[in-house]
C-alpha positions in Angstrom: 42.1 60.0 -7.9 43.4 62.5 -10.3 41.2 63.7 -13.1 42.7 63.2 -16.5 43.2 66.3 -18.8 42.4 66.5 -22.5 45.5 65.6 -24.5 44.1 66.4 -27.9 41.3 66.5 -30.4 40.4 64.5 -33.5 37.7 65.5 -35.9 36.0 65.0 -39.3 33.4 66.8 -41.4 31.0 66.0 -44.2 28.5 68.0 -46.2 25.9 66.9 -48.7 23.5 68.9 -50.9 20.7 66.5 -50.0 18.0 64.9 -52.2 16.0 68.0 -53.2 18.1 71.2 -53.3 20.2 72.1 -56.3 22.8 74.1 -54.4 24.6 73.3 -51.2 24.3 76.5 -49.1 26.1 74.8 -46.1 29.8 75.3 -45.4 32.0 73.9 -42.7 35.4 74.4 -41.1 37.3 71.6 -39.5 40.8 72.5 -38.2 41.7 70.2 -35.3 45.3 71.4 -35.3 44.0 75.0 -34.6 41.2 73.9 -32.3 38.5 75.6 -34.4 35.4 74.0 -36.0 32.3 75.7 -37.5 29.2 75.1 -39.5 27.4 77.8 -41.5 24.0 77.4 -43.2 23.2 79.9 -45.9 19.6 81.0 -45.5 17.5 79.1 -48.0 15.2 81.2 -50.2 17.5 84.3 -50.0 20.1 85.5 -52.4 23.4 83.7 -52.4 23.2 81.9 -49.1 26.1 79.8 -50.3 28.2 83.0 -50.8 27.6 84.0 -47.2 28.3 80.6 -45.6 31.5 80.2 -47.7 32.6 83.7 -46.7 32.1 82.9 -43.0 34.2 79.7 -43.2 37.0 81.4 -45.3 37.3 84.3 -42.9 37.3 82.1 -39.8 40.0 79.9 -41.4 42.3 83.0 -41.5 42.0 83.8 -37.8 45.5 83.8 -36.3 46.1 80.9 -33.9 46.8 81.8 -30.2 47.3 79.8 -27.1 44.8 81.9 -25.2 41.2 80.7 -25.7 39.8 84.0 -24.6 41.9 85.9 -27.1 40.8 83.4 -29.8 37.1 83.7 -28.9 37.3 87.5 -29.2 39.1 87.2 -32.5 36.4 84.8 -33.8 33.7 87.2 -32.6 35.5 90.1 -34.2 35.8 88.3 -37.5 32.2 87.4 -37.6 31.4 91.0 -37.1 33.5 91.9 -40.1 31.8 89.3 -42.2 28.4 90.7 -41.1 29.5 94.1 -42.3 30.8 92.7 -45.6 27.6 90.9 -46.3 25.5 94.0 -45.5 27.6 95.9 -48.1 27.3 93.1 -50.7 23.5 93.0 -50.1 23.3 96.7 -50.9 25.6 96.4 -53.9 23.5 93.6 -55.4 20.3 95.4 -54.7 18.7 92.4 -53.0 16.5 92.4 -49.9 18.5 89.9 -47.8 21.6 87.7 -47.7 22.5 85.7 -44.6 23.7 82.6 -42.9 23.5 80.9 -39.5 26.7 79.9 -37.8 27.9 77.8 -34.9 31.6 77.7 -33.9 33.5 75.6 -31.4 37.0 76.6 -30.3 39.0 74.6 -27.8 42.3 74.8 -25.9 43.1 71.8 -23.7 40.1 71.1 -21.4 38.5 74.5 -22.1 36.2 75.4 -25.0 33.8 78.1 -26.1 30.8 77.9 -28.4 29.7 80.9 -30.4 26.5 80.9 -32.5 23.7 82.8 -34.2 20.7 81.0 -35.7 19.7 77.4 -35.6 22.9 75.5 -36.5 23.6 73.5 -33.4 26.3 72.2 -31.1 25.6 68.9 -29.2 27.8 67.2 -26.7 27.9 63.5 -25.9 29.2 62.7 -22.4 28.8 59.6 -20.4 26.1 58.2 -22.7 24.0 61.4 -22.6 23.5 63.6 -25.6 22.9 67.3 -24.7 22.2 70.2 -27.0 24.6 73.0 -25.9 23.4 75.8 -28.2 19.9 77.1 -28.1 18.2 77.9 -31.4 17.5 81.5 -32.3 14.3 80.7 -34.2 10.6 81.5 -34.3 9.6 78.0 -33.1 12.2 78.0 -30.3 10.6 81.2 -29.0 7.2 79.4 -29.0 8.7 76.5 -27.1 10.3 78.8 -24.5 6.8 80.5 -24.0 5.2 77.1 -23.5 3.1 77.4 -26.6 4.7 74.5 -28.5 6.4 71.3 -27.5 9.6 69.9 -29.1 7.7 67.4 -31.3 5.5 70.2 -32.6 8.5 72.4 -33.2 10.2 69.8 -35.5 7.2 69.8 -37.9 6.0 73.4 -37.5 5.4 75.1 -40.9 7.6 78.1 -39.8 10.4 76.0 -38.4 12.8 77.5 -41.0 12.5 81.0 -39.7 15.5 82.2 -37.7 15.7 85.3 -35.5 19.4 85.8 -35.7 22.0 85.2 -38.4 25.1 86.8 -40.0 24.2 89.5 -42.5 20.6 90.2 -41.6 21.1 93.2 -39.3 23.6 96.0 -39.0 25.2 94.2 -36.0 25.4 90.4 -35.6 24.2 89.2 -32.2 26.2 86.2 -31.1 25.6 84.0 -28.0 28.6 82.5 -26.3 29.0 79.7 -23.8 32.1 78.5 -21.9 32.6 74.8 -21.7 34.7 72.4 -19.6 35.8 69.4 -21.7 36.6 65.9 -20.4 38.5 63.2 -22.2 35.9 61.1 -24.0 33.6 64.0 -24.8 32.2 64.0 -28.3 30.9 67.2 -30.0 28.6 67.5 -33.0 28.2 70.7 -35.0 25.4 70.5 -37.6 23.1 72.4 -39.8 19.4 71.9 -39.3 19.2 69.6 -42.3 20.5 66.9 -39.9 18.6 67.5 -36.7 15.3 67.9 -38.6 15.7 64.4 -40.2 17.4 62.4 -37.4 16.2 61.9 -33.9 18.4 62.6 -30.9 18.6 58.9 -29.9 19.8 58.0 -33.4 22.5 60.7 -33.4 23.6 59.5 -29.9 24.0 55.9 -31.2 26.1 57.0 -34.1 28.3 59.4 -32.0 29.4 56.5 -29.8 31.6 55.2 -32.6 35.3 56.0 -32.2 36.2 57.1 -35.8 35.0 60.7 -36.4 35.0 60.2 -40.2 32.8 57.1 -39.9 30.5 59.1 -37.6 30.0 62.1 -40.0 29.4 59.8 -43.0 26.9 57.8 -41.0 25.0 60.9 -39.8 24.7 62.4 -43.2 23.7 59.0 -44.7 21.0 58.8 -42.0 19.6 62.1 -43.2 19.7 61.0 -46.8 17.7 57.9 -46.1 14.9 60.2 -44.8 14.7 62.1 -48.0 17.0 65.0 -47.0 14.9 67.9 -48.2 17.6 70.3 -47.1 21.4 70.4 -47.2 23.1 68.3 -44.5 26.4 69.1 -42.8 28.0 67.5 -39.8 31.3 68.1 -38.0 32.3 65.7 -35.2 35.0 66.5 -32.7 36.3 64.0 -30.1 38.4 64.8 -27.1 41.0 62.3 -25.9 
């Protein structure tokens, strides 16, 4: 029996300032026609996190389309390096101690995709009724979990859960992880800022992601976070392969 190939992608995005913050430091990119999606979360408590996250999205939007996924991935990585340099220069110009943003990017061509990320903005995949976190947080609490010093439940409510160990703009060179992915028709992907996964449980996100309409999914996911008080900005991008 022949395995079906991915014929296309549909997607939607939604971002909300939340119930506590005055400024939305999240930004997102949703370009199904170009096969590029991203979420950036400006680092709260630092200067102009919204400037950095918006700069990331604006620069990724200008990456030239190419049929080669590998060439595209290299171009995205290069662009994020240029953004990192620009943020470092702007940090010096403003005379502040730190400006930065996490980022997670999904790029797809047919049944192949790549994920690039730095920080704790996440990529999830729903396949065959199973929700899997594809990215791995670059964070203080994730390091504790990896060392066996903290479980997942403790990590969610840890007082230092907001500390990331990688981000765009915080070091002279941005350190990005990358994973290659094989995509099947029916796969659903969720890119989100930590404002969502810290307020919604995995099983709740799984239930919502089963819905067919990506726009209904992102609205429902953000609404779910808002019903929990949404102490942080919430952003969700949903991508469905057909």
